[in-house]
C-alpha positions in Angstrom: 88.4 -15.5 -107.6 89.3 -17.0 -104.2 88.3 -20.5 -102.9 85.6 -18.8 -100.8 84.2 -16.9 -103.8 84.1 -20.3 -105.7 81.9 -21.7 -102.9 84.7 -23.8 -101.4 86.7 -24.0 -98.2 90.0 -25.7 -97.7 88.5 -28.7 -96.0 86.2 -29.3 -98.9 89.0 -28.7 -101.4 91.2 -31.3 -99.6 88.4 -33.8 -99.7 88.1 -33.3 -103.5 91.9 -34.0 -103.7 91.6 -37.2 -101.6 88.7 -38.4 -103.9 90.5 -37.3 -107.0 87.2 -35.7 -108.0 87.4 -34.5 -111.6 84.5 -32.1 -111.3 86.7 -29.8 -109.2 89.3 -29.6 -112.0 89.4 -26.0 -113.1 88.0 -24.7 -109.9 91.3 -24.6 -108.0 94.8 -26.2 -108.1 96.7 -27.9 -105.4 100.1 -26.5 -104.6 102.6 -28.9 -102.9 105.2 -26.7 -101.2 107.6 -29.5 -100.5 108.1 -30.3 -104.2 107.3 -26.9 -105.7 104.6 -28.4 -108.0 101.0 -27.6 -108.4 98.4 -30.1 -109.7 94.7 -30.6 -110.7 92.5 -32.0 -107.8 92.2 -35.2 -109.9 95.9 -35.8 -110.4 96.8 -39.5 -110.1 100.1 -38.8 -108.4 100.6 -40.0 -104.8 98.8 -37.7 -102.3 101.0 -35.2 -100.5 101.0 -34.7 -96.8 98.3 -32.2 -95.9 100.7 -29.9 -94.1 102.6 -29.4 -97.4 99.5 -28.4 -99.4 98.3 -24.9 -100.2 95.3 -24.2 -102.5 95.2 -21.7 -105.3 92.3 -20.4 -107.4 94.2 -21.2 -110.6 97.6 -21.7 -112.4 98.4 -18.1 -112.5 98.3 -17.6 -108.7 100.2 -20.8 -108.1 103.0 -19.8 -110.5 103.1 -16.3 -108.9 103.9 -18.2 -105.7 106.9 -19.9 -107.4 105.3 -23.3 -108.2 105.5 -25.1 -111.5 102.9 -27.3 -113.2 102.8 -31.0 -112.8 104.0 -32.9 -115.9 101.5 -35.7 -115.2 98.2 -33.9 -114.9 99.2 -30.7 -116.8 97.1 -28.3 -114.8 98.1 -25.3 -116.8 96.4 -26.7 -119.9 92.7 -26.1 -120.2 91.0 -28.8 -122.3 88.2 -28.1 -124.7 85.8 -30.0 -122.4 86.7 -27.9 -119.4 86.4 -24.7 -121.3 82.9 -25.7 -122.5 81.8 -26.4 -119.0 83.3 -23.1 -117.8 81.4 -21.2 -120.6 78.2 -23.0 -119.8 78.4 -22.3 -116.0 79.0 -18.6 -116.8 76.0 -18.5 -119.0 73.8 -20.2 -116.4 75.0 -17.8 -113.7 74.3 -14.7 -115.8 70.9 -15.7 -117.2 67.7 -14.6 -115.6 66.0 -17.7 -117.0 67.9 -21.0 -117.1 69.2 -21.6 -120.7 68.0 -24.7 -122.4 70.3 -27.7 -123.0 70.1 -27.0 -126.7 71.2 -23.4 -126.2 74.2 -24.5 -124.0 75.2 -27.2 -126.5 75.1 -24.7 -129.4 77.1 -22.3 -127.4 79.9 -24.8 -126.8 79.8 -26.7 -130.1 78.7 -30.1 -128.7 75.6 -32.1 -129.4 72.9 -31.8 -126.6 73.3 -35.4 -125.5 77.1 -35.3 -125.4 77.1 -32.0 -123.6 74.6 -33.2 -121.0 77.0 -36.2 -120.1 80.0 -33.9 -120.2 78.5 -31.3 -117.9 77.2 -33.9 -115.4 80.5 -35.6 -115.2 82.3 -32.4 -114.5 79.9 -30.7 -112.2 78.0 -33.7 -110.7 74.6 -32.3 -111.8 72.8 -31.8 -115.1 72.7 -28.2 -116.5 69.0 -27.9 -115.5 69.7 -29.3 -112.0 72.7 -27.0 -111.6 70.5 -24.0 -112.5 67.9 -25.0 -109.9 70.6 -25.5 -107.3 72.0 -22.0 -108.1 68.6 -20.4 -107.6 68.2 -22.3 -104.3 71.6 -21.0 -103.2 70.8 -17.4 -104.1 67.5 -17.6 -102.2 69.2 -19.3 -99.2 72.0 -16.8 -99.1 69.5 -13.9 -99.2 67.5 -15.4 -96.4 70.5 -16.0 -94.3 71.4 -12.3 -94.7 67.9 -11.3 -93.3 66.1 -10.6 -96.6 62.3 -11.0 -96.7 61.6 -14.6 -97.6 59.1 -13.9 -100.4 61.4 -11.2 -101.9 64.4 -13.5 -101.7 62.5 -16.3 -103.5 61.4 -14.0 -106.4 64.7 -12.3 -106.8 66.5 -15.7 -107.0 64.5 -16.4 -110.1 61.5 -18.5 -108.8 58.3 -17.4 -110.5 56.2 -18.5 -107.4 57.0 -19.4 -103.8 55.5 -22.9 -104.5 58.3 -23.5 -107.1 60.9 -22.7 -104.5 59.4 -25.1 -102.0 59.1 -27.8 -104.6 62.8 -27.3 -105.6 63.8 -27.3 -101.9 62.0 -30.5 -100.9 64.3 -33.2 -99.8 67.5 -31.1 -100.0 70.1 -31.4 -97.4 71.5 -28.2 -96.0 72.3 -25.0 -94.4 72.8 -22.3 -97.0 76.3 -22.8 -98.5 77.4 -19.4 -97.2 76.8 -20.4 -93.6 79.0 -23.5 -94.0 81.6 -21.5 -96.0 81.9 -18.8 -93.3 82.0 -21.1 -90.3 78.4 -20.4 -89.4 78.6 -16.6 -89.7 75.2 -15.0 -88.9 73.7 -18.4 -87.8 72.5 -19.2 -84.3 73.2 -22.8 -83.3 71.5 -24.2 -80.3 73.1 -27.2 -78.6 73.2 -29.6 -75.7 75.2 -32.5 -74.4 72.8 -35.2 -73.1 73.4 -38.6 -71.5 72.2 -41.6 -73.5 72.7 -45.4 -73.1 75.5 -45.1 -75.7 77.3 -42.4 -73.8 77.2 -38.6 -73.8 75.8 -37.2 -77.1 76.2 -33.7 -78.6 73.2 -32.4 -80.5 73.3 -29.0 -82.3 70.8 -27.4 -84.6 70.1 -24.3 -86.6 66.6 -23.0 -87.3 66.5 -25.4 -90.2 67.5 -28.6 -88.4 70.2 -30.7 -86.8 73.6 -29.8 -88.0 75.7 -31.9 -85.7 75.0 -35.2 -83.8 78.0 -36.9 -82.3 79.2 -38.9 -79.3 81.9 -37.9 -76.8 82.1 -34.3 -78.1 81.3 -30.9 -76.4 81.0 -27.2 -77.0 84.7 -26.9 -77.9 84.3 -29.4 -80.8 81.2 -27.6 -82.0 82.9 -24.2 -81.8 85.8 -25.6 -83.9 83.4 -26.6 -86.7 81.4 -23.3 -86.6 83.8 -20.7 -85.2 81.7 -17.8 -86.4 78.3 -19.0 -85.3 76.4 -17.8 -82.2 76.3 -20.9 -80.0 73.4 -20.9 -77.5 72.9 -23.7 -75.0 69.4 -25.2 -74.8 66.2 -23.4 -75.3 62.5 -24.3 -75.1 62.0 -24.9 -78.9 65.3 -26.8 -79.1 64.2 -29.1 -76.2 61.4 -30.6 -78.3 63.8 -31.3 -81.2 66.3 -32.8 -78.7 63.7 -35.2 -77.3 63.0 -36.5 -80.9 66.7 -37.0 -81.5 67.3 -38.8 -78.2 64.4 -41.1 -79.0 65.8 -41.8 -82.4 69.0 -43.0 -80.8 67.4 -45.0 -77.9 64.7 -46.5 -80.1 66.2 -46.5 -83.6 64.0 -46.7 -86.7 63.0 -44.3 -89.5 64.2 -40.9 -88.3 63.8 -39.1 -91.7 61.0 -36.9 -90.2 63.7 -35.1 -88.1 65.0 -32.1 -90.0 68.7 -32.0 -90.7 70.9 -29.1 -91.8 74.1 -30.3 -93.4 76.1 -29.5 -96.6 78.7 -31.4 -98.5 80.0 -31.9 -102.1 77.4 -33.1 -104.6 79.0 -36.5 -104.3 78.8 -36.6 -100.5 75.2 -35.4 -100.5 74.3 -38.2 -103.0 75.8 -40.7 -100.7 74.1 -39.3 -97.6 70.7 -39.4 -99.4 71.3 -43.0 -100.3 72.2 -43.8 -96.7 68.8 -42.4 -95.6 67.1 -44.8 -97.9 68.5 -47.8 -96.2 65.6 -49.3 -94.1 66.3 -49.7 -90.4 67.5 -53.2 -89.6 69.2 -53.5 -92.9 72.8 -52.9 -94.1 74.5 -52.1 -97.4 78.1 -52.3 -98.5 80.3 -49.4 -99.6 80.2 -51.0 -103.1 76.4 -51.1 -103.1 76.2 -47.4 -102.1 78.6 -46.4 -104.8 76.6 -48.4 -107.4 73.3 -47.0 -106.1 74.4 -43.4 -106.8 75.6 -44.3 -110.3 79.4 -44.3 -109.4 80.3 -48.0 -109.2 84.0 -47.3 -109.4 84.0 -44.8 -106.5 83.9 -47.3 -103.6 86.7 -45.6 -101.7 85.2 -42.2 -102.3 81.8 -43.5 -101.0 83.6 -44.6 -97.9 85.1 -41.2 -97.4 81.7 -39.5 -97.9 80.3 -41.9 -95.3 82.9 -40.9 -92.8 82.3 -37.2 -93.5 78.7 -37.4 -92.2 78.1 -34.8 -89.5 74.9 -36.1 -88.1 75.3 -39.7 -86.8 72.2 -41.9 -86.7 70.0 -39.4 -88.6 72.1 -40.0 -91.6 72.7 -43.7 -90.8 76.3 -44.2 -91.8 76.3 -47.1 -89.2 74.3 -49.2 -91.7 77.2 -49.5 -94.1 79.5 -52.5 -93.8 82.4 -54.0 -95.7 81.8 -56.5 -98.6 83.1 -59.3 -96.4 80.4 -58.7 -93.9 82.6 -57.2 -91.2 81.5 -54.0 -89.6 84.2 -51.7 -90.9 85.1 -48.4 -89.2 82.9 -46.0 -87.4 83.8 -42.5 -86.1 82.5 -43.3 -82.6 83.8 -46.8 -82.2 82.8 -50.3 -83.3 80.9 -50.9 -80.0 78.4 -48.1 -80.7 78.0 -49.1 -84.3 77.3 -52.7 -83.3 74.8 -51.7 -80.7 72.9 -49.4 -83.1 72.6 -52.2 -85.7 71.5 -54.7 -82.9 68.8 -52.3 -81.7 67.5 -51.8 -85.2 67.5 -55.5 -86.0 65.8 -56.4 -82.8 63.1 -53.7 -83.3 62.4 -55.0 -86.8 62.1 -58.5 -85.4 59.6 -57.4 -82.9 57.6 -55.7 -85.6 
């Protein structure tokens, strides 16, 4: 299995390494060419330079390339817990109907309560939520390949179209295959428009805004989605563009604007929490980490905040440091300060 077949790309794999995310252990290993060693994504050793890293689907392929296992994280050894999760994931993928927690626990030799915690720690979702996400992915992939919507919904395992839309409600995202393949088969409409904060790039798929940034242009968009069809403007896009510009010029609650993004389970949890911050208010990185149930992942929450692809609509500018200072912002402190000022002033007038 390659990284692509595992639903990953190198950018996403590197992010997992930076965050030392344990749920990616077993999905790939990190080869460090300068030392000749390969590690688990969660290895506690000092991070290597990105240019020295190559990703492998597992120990066998890393060793075939001449690398040896790290003595600290022992990536060649598969723990009982990892094997249990691997078996459960395989069972969920092959089952027409999602297996019960009791069935999965019996299959792996754990109590249901313990296995639920184990699986969620490794994957980031409960077994039931993972099964639902898998069905959504299958339906989304089929639709992105041009399949009939109703047919795709039923073949993915949803008993009724209403079940599909219930499961989809509130989800962030272009189908994983579109992000994995650089937007292959996806039409992205875009424009660069002047705003009081400077020139702003807005790009959207049929599902919603997939990129909102400042001081970027078509070249930057093409680098993110090299295989997508980029189309400038368009009548339908113009209406969405007006909504986005208004959200920047008169900031408030912009959750009604559809967005189309995808990240790791951790990143998406952070992004959903950012959208819950009321306009005019701020949160610290520590508060965001605690709100998603990961109080020890403050730095990882900061990284997820910085990985946001749609500025303002996912309001990463509302996150500040614990000491009250603004902290970083991809488009500069001046824009962050102005966005917060506008929101504060608007709430004061209300």
